[in-house]
C-alpha positions as protocol buffer text, in pm:
chain_id: "A"
residue {
  index: 1
  type: MET
  ca { x: 0 y: 0 z: 0 }
}
residue {
  index: 2
  type: ALA
  ca { x: 133 y: 343 z: -95 }
}
residue {
  index: 3
  type: PHE
  ca { x: 186 y: 599 z: 180 }
}
residue {
  index: 4
  type: VAL
  ca { x: -21 y: 851 z: -18 }
}
residue {
  index: 5
  type: GLU
  ca { x: -330 y: 681 z: -158 }
}
residue {
  index: 6
  type: PRO
  ca { x: -551 y: 840 z: -427 }
}
residue {
  index: 7
  type: VAL
  ca { x: -782 y: 1094 z: -267 }
}
residue {
  index: 8
  type: THR
  ca { x: -988 y: 1395 z: -372 }
}
residue {
  index: 9
  type: LEU
  ca { x: -982 y: 1695 z: -138 }
}
residue {
  index: 10
  type: ARG
  ca { x: -1218 y: 1993 z: -158 }
}
residue {
  index: 11
  type: ASP
  ca { x: -1305 y: 2312 z: 27 }
}
residue {
  index: 12
  type: ARG
  ca { x: -1414 y: 2669 z: -55 }
}
residue {
  index: 13
  type: GLY
  ca { x: -1476 y: 2595 z: -421 }
}
residue {
  index: 14
  type: VAL
  ca { x: -1133 y: 2436 z: -476 }
}
residue {
  index: 15
  type: ARG
  ca { x: -1094 y: 2067 z: -562 }
}
residue {
  index: 16
  type: LEU
  ca { x: -770 y: 1869 z: -560 }
}
residue {
  index: 17
  type: GLU
  ca { x: -801 y: 1548 z: -759 }
}
residue {
  index: 18
  type: PRO
  ca { x: -534 y: 1298 z: -864 }
}
residue {
  index: 19
  type: LEU
  ca { x: -360 y: 1423 z: -1177 }
}
residue {
  index: 20
  type: ALA
  ca { x: -450 y: 1217 z: -1483 }
}
residue {
  index: 21
  type: LEU
  ca { x: -399 y: 1224 z: -1859 }
}
residue {
  index: 22
  type: SER
  ca { x: -755 y: 1357 z: -1886 }
}
residue {
  index: 23
  type: HIS
  ca { x: -626 y: 1685 z: -1739 }
}
residue {
  index: 24
  type: GLU
  ca { x: -390 y: 1746 z: -2033 }
}
residue {
  index: 25
  type: GLU
  ca { x: -595 y: 2011 z: -2212 }
}
residue {
  index: 26
  type: GLY
  ca { x: -692 y: 2183 z: -1887 }
}
residue {
  index: 27
  type: LEU
  ca { x: -329 y: 2201 z: -1772 }
}
residue {
  index: 28
  type: ARG
  ca { x: -220 y: 2334 z: -2110 }
}
residue {
  index: 29
  type: SER
  ca { x: -483 y: 2607 z: -2084 }
}
residue {
  index: 30
  type: ALA
  ca { x: -384 y: 2691 z: -1727 }
}
residue {
  index: 31
  type: ALA
  ca { x: -16 y: 2728 z: -1821 }
}
residue {
  index: 32
  type: ALA
  ca { x: -111 y: 2950 z: -2117 }
}
residue {
  index: 33
  type: ASP
  ca { x: -283 y: 3192 z: -1878 }
}
residue {
  index: 34
  type: GLY
  ca { x: 28 y: 3405 z: -1823 }
}
residue {
  index: 35
  type: GLU
  ca { x: 262 y: 3191 z: -2038 }
}
residue {
  index: 36
  type: LEU
  ca { x: 396 y: 3048 z: -1715 }
}
residue {
  index: 37
  type: TRP
  ca { x: 652 y: 2822 z: -1883 }
}
residue {
  index: 38
  type: LYS
  ca { x: 855 y: 3135 z: -1962 }
}
residue {
  index: 39
  type: LEU
  ca { x: 936 y: 3183 z: -1593 }
}
residue {
  index: 40
  type: ARG
  ca { x: 1286 y: 3047 z: -1532 }
}
residue {
  index: 41
  type: ILE
  ca { x: 1217 y: 2969 z: -1166 }
}
residue {
  index: 42
  type: THR
  ca { x: 924 y: 2730 z: -1212 }
}
residue {
  index: 43
  type: SER
  ca { x: 864 y: 2383 z: -1356 }
}
residue {
  index: 44
  type: VAL
  ca { x: 553 y: 2468 z: -1559 }
}
residue {
  index: 45
  type: PRO
  ca { x: 550 y: 2264 z: -1882 }
}
residue {
  index: 46
  type: GLU
  ca { x: 559 y: 2423 z: -2225 }
}
residue {
  index: 47
  type: PRO
  ca { x: 238 y: 2351 z: -2421 }
}
residue {
  index: 48
  type: GLN
  ca { x: 386 y: 2070 z: -2630 }
}
residue {
  index: 49
  type: ASP
  ca { x: 532 y: 1906 z: -2317 }
}
residue {
  index: 50
  type: THR
  ca { x: 210 y: 1890 z: -2113 }
}
residue {
  index: 51
  type: ARG
  ca { x: 141 y: 1522 z: -2176 }
}
residue {
  index: 52
  type: ALA
  ca { x: 500 y: 1426 z: -2094 }
}
residue {
  index: 53
  type: TYR
  ca { x: 473 y: 1634 z: -1775 }
}
residue {
  index: 54
  type: ILE
  ca { x: 168 y: 1434 z: -1666 }
}
residue {
  index: 55
  type: GLU
  ca { x: 325 y: 1102 z: -1769 }
}
residue {
  index: 56
  type: GLY
  ca { x: 633 y: 1191 z: -1565 }
}
residue {
  index: 57
  type: ALA
  ca { x: 420 y: 1270 z: -1261 }
}
residue {
  index: 58
  type: LEU
  ca { x: 232 y: 940 z: -1298 }
}
residue {
  index: 59
  type: LYS
  ca { x: 563 y: 749 z: -1319 }
}
residue {
  index: 60
  type: MET
  ca { x: 681 y: 921 z: -1000 }
}
residue {
  index: 61
  type: ARG
  ca { x: 350 y: 825 z: -834 }
}
residue {
  index: 62
  type: GLU
  ca { x: 408 y: 464 z: -937 }
}
residue {
  index: 63
  type: ASP
  ca { x: 758 y: 483 z: -787 }
}
residue {
  index: 64
  type: GLY
  ca { x: 614 y: 621 z: -462 }
}
residue {
  index: 65
  type: ASN
  ca { x: 803 y: 950 z: -445 }
}
residue {
  index: 66
  type: ARG
  ca { x: 548 y: 1199 z: -582 }
}
residue {
  index: 67
  type: PHE
  ca { x: 169 y: 1229 z: -583 }
}
residue {
  index: 68
  type: ALA
  ca { x: 45 y: 1503 z: -814 }
}
residue {
  index: 69
  type: PHE
  ca { x: -294 y: 1672 z: -804 }
}
residue {
  index: 70
  type: ALA
  ca { x: -484 y: 1880 z: -1054 }
}
residue {
  index: 71
  type: VAL
  ca { x: -622 y: 2190 z: -882 }
}
residue {
  index: 72
  type: VAL
  ca { x: -973 y: 2244 z: -1016 }
}
residue {
  index: 73
  type: ASP
  ca { x: -1255 y: 2496 z: -975 }
}
residue {
  index: 74
  type: ASP
  ca { x: -1511 y: 2275 z: -801 }
}
residue {
  index: 75
  type: ALA
  ca { x: -1811 y: 2450 z: -960 }
}
residue {
  index: 76
  type: THR
  ca { x: -1696 y: 2463 z: -1322 }
}
residue {
  index: 77
  type: GLY
  ca { x: -1436 y: 2186 z: -1351 }
}
residue {
  index: 78
  type: LYS
  ca { x: -1186 y: 2437 z: -1490 }
}
residue {
  index: 79
  type: VAL
  ca { x: -825 y: 2334 z: -1423 }
}
residue {
  index: 80
  type: LEU
  ca { x: -649 y: 2605 z: -1224 }
}
residue {
  index: 81
  type: GLY
  ca { x: -307 y: 2446 z: -1194 }
}
residue {
  index: 82
  type: SER
  ca { x: -126 y: 2163 z: -1022 }
}
residue {
  index: 83
  type: THR
  ca { x: 44 y: 2079 z: -692 }
}
residue {
  index: 84
  type: SER
  ca { x: 208 y: 1770 z: -548 }
}
residue {
  index: 85
  type: TYR
  ca { x: 330 y: 1579 z: -249 }
}
residue {
  index: 86
  type: HIS
  ca { x: 689 y: 1483 z: -328 }
}
residue {
  index: 87
  type: ASP
  ca { x: 1003 y: 1346 z: -166 }
}
residue {
  index: 88
  type: ILE
  ca { x: 770 y: 1113 z: 24 }
}
residue {
  index: 89
  type: VAL
  ca { x: 952 y: 929 z: 304 }
}
residue {
  index: 90
  type: PRO
  ca { x: 710 y: 687 z: 476 }
}
residue {
  index: 91
  type: ALA
  ca { x: 972 y: 564 z: 725 }
}
residue {
  index: 92
  type: VAL
  ca { x: 985 y: 905 z: 895 }
}
residue {
  index: 93
  type: LYS
  ca { x: 634 y: 1013 z: 793 }
}
residue {
  index: 94
  type: ARG
  ca { x: 753 y: 1312 z: 595 }
}
residue {
  index: 95
  type: VAL
  ca { x: 629 y: 1464 z: 272 }
}
residue {
  index: 96
  type: GLU
  ca { x: 711 y: 1784 z: 92 }
}
residue {
  index: 97
  type: ILE
  ca { x: 463 y: 2003 z: -94 }
}
residue {
  index: 98
  type: GLY
  ca { x: 574 y: 2148 z: -422 }
}
residue {
  index: 99
  type: TRP
  ca { x: 559 y: 2140 z: -802 }
}
residue {
  index: 100
  type: THR
  ca { x: 291 y: 2404 z: -741 }
}
residue {
  index: 101
  type: TRP
  ca { x: 171 y: 2648 z: -1003 }
}
residue {
  index: 102
  type: TYR
  ca { x: -156 y: 2820 z: -1094 }
}
residue {
  index: 103
  type: ARG
  ca { x: -295 y: 3005 z: -1393 }
}
residue {
  index: 104
  type: LYS
  ca { x: -212 y: 3374 z: -1359 }
}
residue {
  index: 105
  type: SER
  ca { x: -578 y: 3477 z: -1320 }
}
residue {
  index: 106
  type: VAL
  ca { x: -612 y: 3293 z: -986 }
}
residue {
  index: 107
  type: GLN
  ca { x: -275 y: 3385 z: -839 }
}
residue {
  index: 108
  type: ARG
  ca { x: -301 y: 3598 z: -524 }
}
residue {
  index: 109
  type: THR
  ca { x: -654 y: 3467 z: -457 }
}
residue {
  index: 110
  type: HIS
  ca { x: -777 y: 3218 z: -197 }
}
residue {
  index: 111
  type: VAL
  ca { x: -688 y: 2923 z: -424 }
}
residue {
  index: 112
  type: ASN
  ca { x: -330 y: 2861 z: -307 }
}
residue {
  index: 113
  type: THR
  ca { x: -410 y: 2907 z: 62 }
}
residue {
  index: 114
  type: THR
  ca { x: -707 y: 2670 z: 32 }
}
residue {
  index: 115
  type: ALA
  ca { x: -505 y: 2408 z: -157 }
}
residue {
  index: 116
  type: LYS
  ca { x: -224 y: 2423 z: 99 }
}
residue {
  index: 117
  type: LEU
  ca { x: -471 y: 2399 z: 387 }
}
residue {
  index: 118
  type: LEU
  ca { x: -620 y: 2086 z: 228 }
}
residue {
  index: 119
  type: MET
  ca { x: -280 y: 1927 z: 166 }
}
residue {
  index: 120
  type: MET
  ca { x: -136 y: 2012 z: 506 }
}
residue {
  index: 121
  type: GLY
  ca { x: -451 y: 1888 z: 678 }
}
residue {
  index: 122
  type: HIS
  ca { x: -440 y: 1561 z: 486 }
}
residue {
  index: 123
  type: ALA
  ca { x: -69 y: 1518 z: 557 }
}
residue {
  index: 124
  type: PHE
  ca { x: -86 y: 1585 z: 929 }
}
residue {
  index: 125
  type: ASP
  ca { x: -436 y: 1467 z: 1020 }
}
residue {
  index: 126
  type: THR
  ca { x: -484 y: 1169 z: 786 }
}
residue {
  index: 127
  type: LEU
  ca { x: -136 y: 1048 z: 691 }
}
residue {
  index: 128
  type: GLY
  ca { x: 2 y: 1119 z: 1037 }
}
residue {
  index: 129
  type: CYS
  ca { x: 306 y: 1305 z: 907 }
}
residue {
  index: 130
  type: HIS
  ca { x: 558 y: 1433 z: 1159 }
}
residue {
  index: 131
  type: VAL
  ca { x: 699 y: 1688 z: 916 }
}
residue {
  index: 132
  type: VAL
  ca { x: 584 y: 1863 z: 599 }
}
residue {
  index: 133
  type: GLY
  ca { x: 851 y: 2036 z: 395 }
}
residue {
  index: 134
  type: TRP
  ca { x: 880 y: 2287 z: 110 }
}
residue {
  index: 135
  type: ARG
  ca { x: 1165 y: 2393 z: -116 }
}
residue {
  index: 136
  type: THR
  ca { x: 1196 y: 2678 z: -361 }
}
residue {
  index: 137
  type: ASP
  ca { x: 1440 y: 2863 z: -582 }
}
residue {
  index: 138
  type: ASN
  ca { x: 1645 y: 3125 z: -399 }
}
residue {
  index: 139
  type: TYR
  ca { x: 1521 y: 3383 z: -650 }
}
residue {
  index: 140
  type: ASN
  ca { x: 1154 y: 3285 z: -623 }
}
residue {
  index: 141
  type: PHE
  ca { x: 1073 y: 3549 z: -363 }
}
residue {
  index: 142
  type: ALA
  ca { x: 696 y: 3523 z: -415 }
}
residue {
  index: 143
  type: SER
  ca { x: 711 y: 3152 z: -337 }
}
residue {
  index: 144
  type: GLN
  ca { x: 924 y: 3214 z: -28 }
}
residue {
  index: 145
  type: ARG
  ca { x: 673 y: 3469 z: 103 }
}
residue {
  index: 146
  type: ALA
  ca { x: 383 y: 3230 z: 34 }
}
residue {
  index: 147
  type: ILE
  ca { x: 557 y: 2945 z: 220 }
}
residue {
  index: 148
  type: GLU
  ca { x: 636 y: 3169 z: 516 }
}
residue {
  index: 149
  type: ARG
  ca { x: 270 y: 3286 z: 527 }
}
residue {
  index: 150
  type: LEU
  ca { x: 175 y: 2922 z: 581 }
}
residue {
  index: 151
  type: GLY
  ca { x: 371 y: 2923 z: 906 }
}
residue {
  index: 152
  type: ALA
  ca { x: 665 y: 2715 z: 782 }
}
residue {
  index: 153
  type: LYS
  ca { x: 1010 y: 2770 z: 929 }
}
residue {
  index: 154
  type: LYS
  ca { x: 1319 y: 2821 z: 716 }
}
residue {
  index: 155
  type: ASP
  ca { x: 1560 y: 2529 z: 763 }
}
residue {
  index: 156
  type: GLY
  ca { x: 1842 y: 2663 z: 551 }
}
residue {
  index: 157
  type: VAL
  ca { x: 1984 y: 2686 z: 202 }
}
residue {
  index: 158
  type: LEU
  ca { x: 2121 y: 2408 z: -17 }
}
residue {
  index: 159
  type: ARG
  ca { x: 2381 y: 2585 z: -228 }
}
residue {
  index: 160
  type: GLY
  ca { x: 2440 y: 2478 z: -588 }
}
residue {
  index: 161
  type: HIS
  ca { x: 2155 y: 2231 z: -549 }
}
residue {
  index: 162
  type: ALA
  ca { x: 1968 y: 2199 z: -879 }
}
residue {
  index: 163
  type: LEU
  ca { x: 1947 y: 2309 z: -1240 }
}
residue {
  index: 164
  type: ARG
  ca { x: 1694 y: 2564 z: -1355 }
}
residue {
  index: 165
  type: ARG
  ca { x: 1516 y: 2518 z: -1688 }
}
residue {
  index: 166
  type: ASP
  ca { x: 1758 y: 2766 z: -1847 }
}
residue {
  index: 167
  type: GLY
  ca { x: 2061 y: 2562 z: -1741 }
}
residue {
  index: 168
  type: THR
  ca { x: 2176 y: 2788 z: -1458 }
}
residue {
  index: 169
  type: ILE
  ca { x: 2239 y: 2636 z: -1116 }
}
residue {
  index: 170
  type: ARG
  ca { x: 2014 y: 2741 z: -831 }
}
residue {
  index: 171
  type: ASP
  ca { x: 2042 y: 2752 z: -456 }
}
residue {
  index: 172
  type: THR
  ca { x: 1739 y: 2593 z: -289 }
}
residue {
  index: 173
  type: MET
  ca { x: 1561 y: 2741 z: 13 }
}
residue {
  index: 174
  type: MET
  ca { x: 1432 y: 2469 z: 245 }
}
residue {
  index: 175
  type: TYR
  ca { x: 1136 y: 2508 z: 483 }
}
residue {
  index: 176
  type: SER
  ca { x: 941 y: 2277 z: 711 }
}
residue {
  index: 177
  type: MET
  ca { x: 659 y: 2250 z: 962 }
}
residue {
  index: 178
  type: ARG
  ca { x: 636 y: 1992 z: 1241 }
}
residue {
  index: 179
  type: SER
  ca { x: 311 y: 1832 z: 1348 }
}
residue {
  index: 180
  type: GLY
  ca { x: 309 y: 2022 z: 1678 }
}
residue {
  index: 181
  type: GLU
  ca { x: 309 y: 2351 z: 1486 }
}
residue {
  index: 182
  type: TRP
  ca { x: 15 y: 2253 z: 1265 }
}
residue {
  index: 183
  type: PRO
  ca { x: -279 y: 2350 z: 1495 }
}
residue {
  index: 184
  type: GLU
  ca { x: -161 y: 2713 z: 1525 }
}
residue {
  index: 185
  type: ALA
  ca { x: -77 y: 2731 z: 1154 }
}
residue {
  index: 186
  type: LYS
  ca { x: -419 y: 2590 z: 1067 }
}
residue {
  index: 187
  type: ALA
  ca { x: -595 y: 2848 z: 1285 }
}
residue {
  index: 188
  type: GLN
  ca { x: -400 y: 3129 z: 1115 }
}
residue {
  index: 189
  type: LEU
  ca { x: -476 y: 3000 z: 764 }
}
residue {
  index: 190
  type: LEU
  ca { x: -846 y: 2971 z: 844 }
}
residue {
  index: 191
  type: TYR
  ca { x: -837 y: 3328 z: 977 }
}
residue {
  index: 192
  type: LEU
  ca { x: -674 y: 3451 z: 656 }
}
residue {
  index: 193
  type: LEU
  ca { x: -931 y: 3272 z: 443 }
}
residue {
  index: 194
  type: GLU
  ca { x: -1221 y: 3412 z: 644 }
}
residue {
  index: 195
  type: ARG
  ca { x: -1075 y: 3762 z: 621 }
}
residue {
  index: 196
  type: HIS
  ca { x: -1033 y: 3722 z: 244 }
}
residue {
  index: 197
  type: ALA
  ca { x: -1393 y: 3606 z: 210 }
}
residue {
  index: 198
  type: LEU
  ca { x: -1517 y: 3917 z: 391 }
}
residue {
  index: 199
  type: THR
  ca { x: -1341 y: 4144 z: 142 }
}
residue {
  index: 200
  type: GLN
  ca { x: -1495 y: 3979 z: -165 }
}
């Protein structure tokens, strides 16, 4: 039995469902909203690579080290982006959350906070994780701010850690949250979502 079993998570009009080949056209459309593949600090697939991106994610699911979701508007079925559990280590009950991207039109809305709340809740409350981690490019300042808003703590920097899509070598910022920190983080995220809803 896999540590992360197929599951659909939903709240506040956002649905996370296991990524499948049927999401190909929706993902291609989501990436085109802002031409996100042109950003050197993300892993968004170019249009012609969308199917291979999904096939790669499914292979990693089969191998047990990544479980990718399509992020979907629950009312319309429109694909908003994708996010994943990755670097899954069942022996220490640890997952990381990453490979996250959204169409430009839903960035800076409640979508990311809701998706992270769902994934963190599933990781800590259902999977029994002791630690949830995040990593991001040292130049992806928006991502760093978003991770810190979740309540994660910065663990450090892995220097010269990975290649970017343009061939340059990046430093990787590492963050984590322990299970004992989750209740307070959850309360803060719910507060932020409620405050956002009041301003709409």
